[in-house]
C-alpha positions, 0 to 999 in steps of 0.5 A: 821399084821406082822409089823408096816410098814407104818401105823398110829400106827407106826407113832404115836410110832415114834412120841412118841419116838421122844418126849421121846428124843430117839436117832435114833438108839434107835428108830430103836431098839424099833421098832424092839422090837415091831415088834418081839412082832408082829411076836410072836403073828401074830396080831396087838399089839393093840389087845394084853392083858396085860397078853399076853405081860407079858407072852411074856416078861417072855418067852423072859427072859427065853430064856436067853438074856443079861440083857441089851437086856431084859431091852431095850425090856421091855422099848420099850414095856412099851413106846409103850403100855403106851404112844402110846396105852395109856394102864395103865397096872400094869406090867409096874409100877413094877420094 
């Protein structure tokens, strides 16, 4: 699975973003964030562990993105994993 295109998981994520009140442009940014994660691991994000996602975010942070870019990527993944997939991961409870 290399993208979230045309599947139930993507549709659920889109609905979750709409319910969260995200603007259309923000929804596209959030979808891009999850698709970047998928391309990084080359598997369904539903198969990833909390440790894998945490390590991914650490590597992304170390690559030097702007602070706002990092915060948006983290927020997108938090919404996806906590709301869409229903994970209760500790990593998204910390600030």
